[in-house]
VMD Tcl script that draws the C-alpha trace (Angstrom):
set ca {
  {18.49 110.25 99.02}
  {20.14 107.98 96.50}
  {23.65 106.60 96.93}
  {26.56 108.39 95.29}
  {28.39 106.04 92.96}
  {30.06 105.55 89.60}
  {28.12 104.24 86.61}
  {27.33 100.59 87.26}
  {25.86 97.48 85.70}
  {24.30 94.67 87.69}
  {23.55 91.34 86.04}
  {20.91 89.07 87.55}
  {20.97 85.39 86.57}
  {17.47 84.11 87.17}
  {14.35 86.17 86.49}
  {11.98 84.37 88.84}
  {10.30 85.91 91.85}
  {13.56 86.44 93.77}
  {15.55 87.84 90.85}
  {12.72 90.15 89.84}
  {12.18 91.41 93.39}
  {15.91 92.13 93.64}
  {15.86 94.04 90.35}
  {12.88 96.07 91.52}
  {14.50 96.88 94.87}
  {17.78 97.87 93.21}
  {15.88 100.11 90.82}
  {14.03 101.86 93.65}
  {17.30 102.40 95.51}
  {18.99 103.83 92.42}
  {21.95 101.48 92.79}
  {22.54 100.69 89.11}
  {22.50 102.39 85.74}
  {21.98 99.06 83.96}
  {20.22 95.93 85.17}
  {20.49 92.84 82.97}
  {18.14 89.85 83.26}
  {19.56 86.49 82.15}
  {17.25 83.48 82.22}
  {16.74 80.31 80.22}
  {13.05 81.22 80.16}
  {13.32 84.22 77.85}
  {9.56 84.82 77.83}
  {9.48 85.11 81.63}
  {12.57 87.35 81.71}
  {11.08 89.66 79.10}
  {7.77 89.90 80.98}
  {9.47 90.73 84.28}
  {11.74 93.25 82.57}
  {8.81 95.03 80.95}
  {6.78 95.09 84.16}
  {9.65 96.68 86.10}
  {10.69 98.98 83.27}
  {7.27 100.64 83.11}
  {7.95 102.38 86.40}
  {11.37 103.84 85.65}
  {10.09 107.35 84.90}
  {9.39 107.82 88.61}
  {12.96 107.01 89.71}
  {16.60 107.74 88.71}
  {17.47 106.67 85.16}
  {18.11 102.95 84.82}
  {18.27 100.81 81.70}
  {16.69 97.40 82.29}
  {17.01 94.80 79.55}
  {17.18 91.06 78.87}
  {20.43 89.57 77.71}
  {22.64 86.49 77.76}
  {25.89 85.57 79.49}
  {27.91 87.79 77.19}
  {26.19 90.74 78.85}
  {27.81 90.07 82.24}
  {30.97 91.79 80.97}
  {31.83 94.90 82.96}
  {29.29 94.14 85.68}
  {29.95 95.50 89.15}
  {27.86 92.64 90.50}
  {26.60 89.34 89.11}
  {23.74 88.10 91.26}
  {22.85 84.40 90.99}
  {19.25 83.60 91.89}
  {18.48 80.80 89.41}
  {17.37 77.47 90.77}
  {14.41 75.44 91.87}
  {12.55 77.01 94.77}
  {11.44 75.20 97.90}
  {8.06 73.54 98.01}
  {5.99 73.33 101.15}
  {7.52 70.74 103.47}
  {10.99 70.86 101.88}
  {14.17 72.06 103.52}
  {16.75 74.12 101.64}
  {19.06 71.10 101.59}
  {16.43 69.16 99.62}
  {17.32 71.45 96.70}
  {21.01 70.51 96.68}
  {21.24 68.15 93.71}
  {18.84 70.01 91.42}
  {20.38 73.40 92.06}
  {24.00 72.25 91.87}
  {23.19 70.95 88.39}
  {21.83 74.38 87.45}
  {24.82 76.07 89.11}
  {27.25 74.14 86.92}
  {25.49 75.49 83.83}
  {25.71 79.00 85.30}
  {29.41 78.54 86.07}
  {30.08 77.66 82.44}
  {28.35 80.85 81.29}
  {30.10 83.07 83.82}
  {33.61 81.76 83.23}
  {33.27 82.29 79.48}
  {32.51 86.02 79.75}
  {33.53 87.18 83.25}
  {35.99 90.06 83.32}
  {35.25 91.82 86.62}
  {32.83 92.22 89.47}
  {31.48 90.51 92.56}
  {29.52 87.28 92.21}
  {26.77 87.14 94.84}
  {24.97 83.83 95.36}
  {21.34 83.93 96.49}
  {20.19 80.50 95.25}
  {19.53 77.84 97.89}
  {21.04 75.97 99.57}
  {23.13 79.13 99.53}
  {26.10 77.83 101.55}
  {26.57 74.76 99.34}
  {26.04 76.72 96.12}
  {28.51 79.39 97.31}
  {31.11 76.76 98.17}
  {30.75 75.08 94.78}
  {30.73 78.26 92.71}
  {33.67 79.84 94.58}
  {35.82 76.76 93.97}
  {34.50 76.23 90.46}
  {35.20 79.79 89.25}
  {38.46 80.08 91.22}
  {38.36 83.88 91.32}
  {40.27 86.04 93.77}
  {39.28 85.20 97.34}
  {36.17 87.03 98.46}
  {34.93 87.79 94.95}
  {32.33 85.02 95.23}
  {30.16 84.94 98.33}
  {26.59 84.24 99.32}
  {23.83 86.12 101.10}
  {24.00 83.44 103.78}
  {22.49 84.49 107.09}
  {21.79 88.13 106.22}
  {18.09 87.33 106.00}
  {18.16 85.30 109.24}
  {19.90 88.21 110.95}
  {17.23 90.56 109.63}
  {14.42 88.27 110.77}
  {15.81 87.75 114.28}
  {16.60 91.44 114.63}
  {13.02 92.29 113.66}
  {11.61 89.91 116.27}
  {13.87 91.25 119.03}
  {13.34 94.87 118.02}
  {9.56 94.40 118.13}
  {9.85 92.84 121.59}
  {11.94 95.67 123.06}
  {10.33 98.40 120.91}
  {13.72 99.71 119.82}
  {16.08 98.87 117.00}
  {18.48 96.05 117.78}
  {20.61 93.80 115.61}
  {21.40 90.20 116.55}
  {23.84 88.62 114.05}
  {23.14 85.05 112.97}
  {26.00 82.86 111.72}
  {26.48 79.32 110.44}
  {24.15 77.71 107.91}
  {21.28 79.52 106.26}
  {19.08 76.73 107.50}
  {18.61 74.58 110.58}
  {22.22 74.83 111.81}
  {22.54 78.51 112.64}
  {23.73 80.33 115.73}
  {22.63 83.69 117.11}
  {25.38 85.92 118.53}
  {23.32 87.40 121.35}
  {26.36 88.73 123.18}
  {27.25 91.20 120.40}
  {24.28 93.42 121.25}
  {25.14 93.44 124.95}
  {23.04 92.08 127.76}
  {19.37 91.76 126.89}
  {16.65 91.01 129.43}
  {15.71 87.71 127.84}
  {15.69 84.25 129.35}
  {17.25 81.28 127.56}
  {13.78 79.85 126.74}
  {12.80 83.20 125.22}
  {15.95 83.31 123.10}
  {15.45 79.71 122.01}
  {11.85 80.44 121.01}
  {12.91 83.45 118.95}
  {15.64 81.44 117.22}
  {13.14 78.67 116.45}
  {10.77 81.25 114.93}
  {13.56 82.44 112.62}
  {14.46 78.91 111.52}
  {10.83 78.20 110.70}
  {9.97 81.56 109.16}
  {10.92 80.73 105.58}
  {8.76 77.59 105.65}
  {5.90 79.56 107.22}
  {6.00 82.15 104.43}
  {6.19 79.44 101.75}
  {3.20 77.66 103.31}
  {1.24 80.92 103.18}
  {2.11 82.27 99.72}
  {4.31 79.73 97.97}
  {7.64 81.56 97.99}
  {9.72 84.24 99.70}
  {11.31 87.17 97.89}
  {10.77 90.63 99.45}
  {13.01 90.09 102.48}
  {15.97 88.74 100.54}
  {15.60 91.48 97.92}
  {16.14 94.24 100.47}
  {19.00 92.27 102.05}
  {20.70 92.09 98.65}
  {20.37 95.88 98.41}
  {22.43 96.23 101.60}
  {25.17 94.14 99.97}
  {24.94 96.10 96.73}
  {25.22 99.39 98.62}
  {28.47 98.22 100.24}
  {29.93 96.86 97.00}
  {28.92 99.55 94.55}
  {29.54 102.55 96.80}
  {32.61 100.93 98.42}
  {31.23 101.60 101.89}
  {32.59 98.79 104.09}
  {30.01 97.17 106.36}
  {29.99 94.09 108.56}
  {27.49 91.50 107.32}
  {27.00 87.82 108.11}
  {27.54 86.50 104.60}
  {28.51 83.03 103.41}
  {32.16 82.77 102.41}
  {34.40 79.88 101.41}
  {36.64 79.26 104.42}
  {40.28 78.34 103.98}
  {41.50 77.70 107.50}
  {39.59 80.43 109.32}
  {38.37 78.96 112.62}
  {40.02 75.70 111.55}
  {37.50 75.14 108.76}
  {38.49 74.26 105.18}
  {36.54 73.82 101.94}
  {33.14 74.82 103.29}
  {31.11 78.00 103.04}
  {29.36 79.34 106.12}
  {28.06 82.69 107.27}
  {30.65 84.47 109.38}
  {30.88 88.16 110.34}
  {32.61 89.62 107.27}
  {33.61 93.02 105.97}
  {31.90 93.61 102.63}
  {33.02 96.33 100.20}
  {33.93 96.74 96.53}
  {36.60 94.05 96.87}
  {34.11 91.46 98.03}
  {33.80 89.77 101.42}
  {36.56 88.97 103.89}
  {36.27 87.44 107.33}
  {36.38 90.10 110.04}
  {39.45 88.97 111.96}
  {38.65 91.39 114.76}
  {35.46 89.48 115.56}
  {36.51 86.74 117.97}
  {34.25 83.72 118.41}
  {34.18 81.52 121.54}
  {35.50 77.96 121.28}
  {32.03 76.42 121.66}
  {30.77 78.38 118.66}
  {33.78 77.33 116.57}
  {33.09 73.71 117.48}
  {29.48 74.20 116.36}
  {30.64 75.76 113.05}
  {33.03 72.87 112.36}
  {30.23 70.35 112.86}
  {27.92 72.38 110.61}
  {30.59 72.55 107.88}
  {31.04 68.78 107.99}
  {27.31 68.16 107.80}
  {26.99 70.47 104.77}
  {29.90 68.82 102.98}
  {28.33 65.40 103.58}
  {25.23 66.65 101.74}
  {27.09 67.39 98.49}
  {26.65 64.60 95.90}
  {29.87 62.94 94.79}
  {29.35 64.22 91.25}
  {29.75 67.80 92.51}
  {32.69 67.44 94.88}
  {35.56 69.64 93.70}
}
mol new
graphics top color blue
foreach p $ca { graphics top sphere $p radius 0.5 }
foreach p [lrange $ca 0 end-1] q [lrange $ca 1 end] { graphics top cylinder $p $q radius 0.2 }
display resetview
């Protein structure tokens, strides 16, 4: 069954593997009436658009087309996926300088034509890009946020669910990268030893690199995660997700974006104030925020 919603447009900036997989997943879910591809490589964008468009007769009506930044007007969501992808052996933080440079170009295009909608950052390193774009665009708080640890949460939950042979969700917070923290206590007591938990967490941290080593890039997992965000935003069905948001004093953290349990709906993402975090986790988050801020080149400090 497809979601009930008003007529919507979703703009996707970046028509590479991730952006195209997101468009395809959104189309299958029937979450948009219009999907706009925006990419500096117009030939690539057109090819991806045509490939996806040829299947629309089997699903709810959706108009998929290539455009430019002027087409982001009246979008319910603007999804930013543009950027250099990781190569084998690289961390997400290795992409910082190159992708901040691209993000500045994107910010110029968005601010010229933006009139409404949520801006969702998918590009890596997602926490740094989210922090920069949220401050750079200076929209209403929560209107710009990143996918953050949604994918890590999904990966860890899949591992744990396979182990126990039942569906479980273990939220992951912090950095979408090496400095992340699993909230095991949220799912209640699980019959797992600390070494078992540590091994599962290590598998999640290494999973992106493992997939890249095997096929060069990752895109299916994040595409379906973006659909969960789009469902909440477009249908205004509030859901708690561990997304990356620019913090302004929450947990004593300023001017850094990290994944925190947030309520996501048509207004964007806001920290779930009912979700209390222990002091040791807050200390960990503060250290992670400082480490991320130290990674930002001086040319891109706002």
